[in-house]
C-alpha positions as CSV (number, residue, x, y, z in Angstrom):
1,M,-1.5,19.5,54.5
2,T,1.2,19.6,57.3
3,T,4.9,19.6,56.8
4,S,5.2,16.2,58.4
5,Q,2.7,14.8,55.8
6,L,4.7,16.4,53.0
7,M,7.8,14.4,54.2
8,T,6.1,10.9,54.0
9,D,7.1,8.3,51.5
10,D,3.5,8.3,50.2
11,L,4.0,11.5,48.2
12,L,5.5,11.4,44.7
13,T,7.2,14.1,42.7
14,V,6.1,15.0,39.2
15,G,9.1,13.2,37.8
16,Q,8.4,10.0,39.7
17,V,4.7,10.0,38.6
18,A,5.8,10.6,35.0
19,D,8.1,7.7,35.1
20,H,5.6,5.5,36.8
21,L,2.8,6.1,34.3
22,G,4.8,6.6,31.2
23,V,3.7,10.2,30.5
24,T,5.7,13.4,30.3
25,V,6.1,16.0,33.0
26,R,4.7,18.5,30.6
27,T,1.5,16.4,30.4
28,L,1.2,16.3,34.1
29,H,1.6,20.1,34.3
30,H,-1.1,20.5,31.7
31,Y,-3.5,18.2,33.6
32,D,-2.9,20.4,36.7
33,E,-3.4,23.7,34.8
34,I,-6.8,22.5,33.4
35,G,-7.9,21.1,36.7
36,L,-8.1,17.5,35.5
37,V,-5.6,16.1,38.1
38,V,-4.4,18.7,40.6
39,P,-1.7,17.4,43.0
40,S,-2.9,17.5,46.5
41,A,0.3,18.6,48.1
42,R,3.3,20.9,47.5
43,S,6.8,20.7,48.8
44,R,8.4,23.6,50.9
45,A,9.8,24.8,47.6
46,G,6.4,24.8,45.9
47,Y,6.9,21.7,43.8
48,R,3.9,19.5,43.0
49,L,3.5,16.3,45.1
50,Y,1.0,13.6,44.3
51,T,-0.8,11.4,46.8
52,E,-2.0,7.8,46.3
53,A,-5.5,9.2,45.4
54,D,-3.9,11.6,42.9
55,L,-2.0,8.7,41.4
56,L,-5.2,6.6,41.1
57,R,-7.0,9.4,39.4
58,L,-4.1,9.8,37.0
59,Q,-4.2,6.1,36.2
60,H,-7.8,6.5,35.2
61,V,-7.0,9.5,33.0
62,V,-4.1,7.7,31.3
63,V,-6.3,4.7,30.5
64,Y,-9.1,6.8,29.1
65,R,-6.7,8.8,27.0
66,R,-5.2,5.7,25.6
67,L,-8.7,4.7,24.6
68,G,-9.0,7.9,22.7
69,L,-11.3,9.9,24.9
70,P,-10.9,13.7,24.9
71,L,-9.8,15.4,28.1
72,E,-13.2,17.2,28.6
73,E,-15.1,13.9,28.5
74,I,-12.6,12.3,30.9
75,G,-13.2,15.2,33.3
76,T,-16.9,14.5,33.1
77,I,-16.4,10.8,33.8
78,L,-14.3,11.5,36.8
79,A,-16.5,14.2,38.2
80,D,-18.2,11.9,40.7
81,G,-15.0,11.6,42.7
82,A,-12.9,8.6,43.6
83,D,-14.8,6.6,46.3
84,S,-14.6,2.8,46.1
85,D,-17.8,2.4,44.2
86,T,-16.7,4.9,41.6
87,V,-13.3,3.3,41.2
88,V,-15.0,-0.1,40.6
89,E,-17.3,1.6,38.1
90,H,-14.4,3.2,36.3
91,L,-12.5,-0.1,36.1
92,R,-15.6,-1.8,34.7
93,R,-16.1,1.0,32.2
94,Q,-12.4,0.8,31.2
95,R,-12.6,-3.0,30.8
96,E,-15.6,-2.7,28.6
97,A,-14.0,0.0,26.5
98,V,-10.7,-2.0,26.2
99,T,-12.6,-5.2,25.3
100,H,-14.5,-3.3,22.6
101,R,-11.3,-1.8,21.3
102,V,-9.6,-5.2,21.2
103,A,-12.5,-6.6,19.2
104,E,-12.2,-3.7,16.8
105,L,-8.5,-4.2,16.4
106,T,-9.0,-7.9,15.9
107,E,-11.4,-7.2,13.1
108,L,-9.0,-4.7,11.6
109,V,-6.1,-7.2,11.7
110,T,-8.4,-9.7,10.0
111,A,-9.3,-7.2,7.3
112,I,-5.7,-6.3,6.7
113,D,-4.7,-9.9,6.5
114,R,-7.4,-10.5,3.9
115,A,-6.4,-7.5,1.9
116,L,-2.8,-8.5,2.1
117,E,-3.6,-12.1,1.0
118,A,-5.7,-10.8,-1.9
119,E,-3.0,-8.3,-2.9
120,M,-0.3,-11.0,-2.8
121,N,-2.5,-13.4,-4.7
122,D,-3.0,-10.8,-7.4
123,Y,0.6,-11.3,-8.3
124,A,0.2,-14.9,-9.3
125,I,3.7,-15.2,-10.9
126,S,7.0,-14.1,-9.5
127,R,9.6,-11.9,-11.3
128,E,11.9,-15.0,-11.3
129,E,9.2,-17.1,-13.1
130,Q,8.6,-14.3,-15.6
131,R,12.4,-14.1,-16.3
132,E,12.4,-17.9,-16.7
133,L,9.7,-17.7,-19.3
134,F,10.8,-14.7,-21.2
135,G,14.6,-15.0,-20.8
136,D,16.8,-12.0,-21.4
137,G,13.9,-10.2,-22.9
138,F,12.4,-9.7,-19.5
139,D,13.6,-6.5,-17.7
140,D,12.2,-4.9,-14.6
141,G,13.4,-1.6,-16.0
142,Y,10.9,-1.8,-18.9
143,A,8.0,-1.9,-16.4
144,A,9.4,1.1,-14.5
145,E,9.9,3.1,-17.6
146,A,6.4,2.1,-19.0
147,E,4.8,3.3,-15.7
148,E,6.7,6.6,-15.9
149,R,5.4,7.1,-19.5
150,W,1.9,5.8,-19.2
151,G,1.2,5.3,-15.5
152,D,-1.6,7.9,-15.6
153,T,-3.5,6.3,-18.5
154,D,-6.5,4.0,-18.5
155,A,-4.6,1.5,-20.6
156,W,-1.8,1.2,-18.0
157,A,-4.3,0.7,-15.2
158,Q,-6.2,-1.9,-17.2
159,S,-3.0,-3.7,-18.1
160,Q,-1.8,-3.8,-14.5
161,Q,-5.1,-5.1,-13.2
162,R,-5.2,-7.9,-15.7
163,A,-1.5,-8.9,-15.5
164,K,-1.6,-9.2,-11.7
165,S,-4.0,-12.1,-11.9
166,Y,-2.2,-14.2,-14.5
167,R,-0.6,-17.4,-13.3
168,K,2.5,-19.0,-14.9
169,E,0.3,-21.1,-17.2
170,Q,-1.3,-18.0,-18.6
171,W,2.0,-16.2,-19.1
172,Q,3.2,-19.3,-20.9
173,Q,0.2,-19.0,-23.2
174,I,0.9,-15.3,-23.8
175,K,4.5,-16.1,-24.7
176,E,3.5,-18.9,-27.0
177,E,1.0,-16.7,-28.8
178,G,3.5,-13.9,-29.1
179,D,6.1,-16.3,-30.5
180,A,3.5,-17.6,-33.0
181,V,2.8,-14.1,-34.2
182,N,6.5,-13.3,-34.6
183,A,7.0,-16.6,-36.5
184,R,4.3,-15.6,-38.9
185,F,6.0,-12.2,-39.5
186,V,9.3,-14.0,-40.1
187,E,7.6,-16.4,-42.5
188,L,6.1,-13.6,-44.5
189,M,9.3,-11.5,-44.5
190,D,11.4,-14.4,-45.6
191,A,9.0,-15.1,-48.4
192,G,9.3,-11.6,-49.7
193,V,5.7,-10.7,-48.9
194,D,5.3,-6.9,-48.6
195,A,4.7,-5.5,-45.2
196,G,1.6,-3.7,-46.5
197,S,0.1,-6.8,-47.9
198,E,-3.1,-8.4,-46.5
199,Q,-1.2,-11.3,-45.0
200,A,1.2,-9.0,-43.2
201,M,-1.6,-6.7,-42.0
202,D,-3.5,-9.8,-40.8
203,A,-0.4,-10.8,-38.7
204,A,-0.3,-7.2,-37.3
205,E,-4.0,-7.5,-36.4
206,A,-3.3,-10.7,-34.6
207,A,-0.6,-9.0,-32.6
208,R,-3.0,-6.2,-31.8
209,Q,-5.7,-8.6,-30.7
210,Q,-3.3,-10.3,-28.4
211,I,-2.7,-7.0,-26.6
212,C,-6.4,-6.4,-26.4
213,T,-7.1,-9.9,-25.1
214,W,-4.4,-10.0,-22.4
215,F,-3.5,-6.5,-21.5
216,Y,-5.5,-3.5,-22.5
217,D,-7.8,-2.1,-25.2
218,C,-5.4,-1.1,-28.0
219,P,-7.0,0.7,-31.0
220,R,-5.1,0.6,-34.2
221,P,-3.7,4.1,-34.0
222,M,-2.3,3.3,-30.5
223,H,-0.8,0.1,-31.9
224,A,0.9,2.1,-34.7
225,A,2.3,4.6,-32.1
226,I,3.7,1.7,-30.1
227,A,5.2,0.1,-33.2
228,E,7.2,3.2,-33.9
229,M,9.3,2.3,-30.8
230,Y,10.2,-1.0,-32.5
231,V,12.5,1.1,-34.8
232,T,13.3,4.1,-32.6
233,D,14.1,2.4,-29.3
234,P,17.2,0.2,-29.6
235,R,16.0,-2.1,-26.9
236,F,12.8,-2.9,-28.7
237,T,14.6,-3.1,-32.0
238,K,17.0,-5.7,-30.5
239,T,14.1,-7.8,-29.3
240,Y,12.9,-8.2,-32.9
241,E,16.3,-8.3,-34.5
242,D,17.3,-11.2,-32.2
243,V,14.4,-13.2,-33.7
244,A,15.3,-12.3,-37.3
245,P,17.3,-9.5,-38.9
246,G,15.1,-6.8,-40.4
247,L,12.0,-8.0,-38.4
248,A,11.7,-4.8,-36.3
249,Q,11.2,-2.6,-39.4
250,Y,8.9,-5.2,-41.1
251,V,6.6,-5.5,-38.0
252,R,6.5,-1.7,-37.7
253,D,5.5,-1.2,-41.3
254,A,2.9,-4.0,-41.1
255,V,1.3,-2.5,-38.0
256,V,1.2,1.0,-39.5
257,A,-0.3,-0.4,-42.7
258,N,-2.9,-2.2,-40.6
259,A,-3.7,1.0,-38.7
260,G,-4.6,2.6,-42.0
261,R,-6.8,-0.3,-43.2
262,G,-10.5,0.6,-43.4
């Protein structure tokens, strides 16, 4: 190429091409080094200069790269040259690939939307509604602590799976059943019935069955281990003591007695 040709406005520097196509100068240098897009001209100082044909070839490379094609495959596609028929063929091929990719992405967005909707629907009651139902006894911190303690257990996974799907009406039923069990414990305790009696153990069994029904499989030994927290963890103790003084110890003893029942 002559010096006069090098001075025309049709030639672009590496920086100009990089800005125009949204690629880096380093990328253009790499394309040159591997022979994918070799600039057709050089300046007097030896700098790369790109012609209109070079720019067109680069545009094809950029499109194919954005479609995820490897450079080796792009080189094969472009091997036929850049005559008008080939350019049209490239554009058709690119259009077909882009259309296919758009369809894939549309399907992906639809799948994500469905998964998101399903996940959001799993939580059929908000934290605010739970707090409305359970009052001061509901604390997000309990759930975080429980996950830290038992998050890797089957019981935790089972409980989370079930609880996600419960709507406000079901949580209302859970609360009412729990209140009924506690009321039975209070009735027995106030009547002086021993925590190891059949009646108290039956109440403890009702409490265990409620856990099994609504949350997770809870064998009697597990129930007894949980009941120990009723007297060792001040927060759990307060929950029962707010219902009736002495209830935490009474429930714990009844649950332990029930665990030892044949």
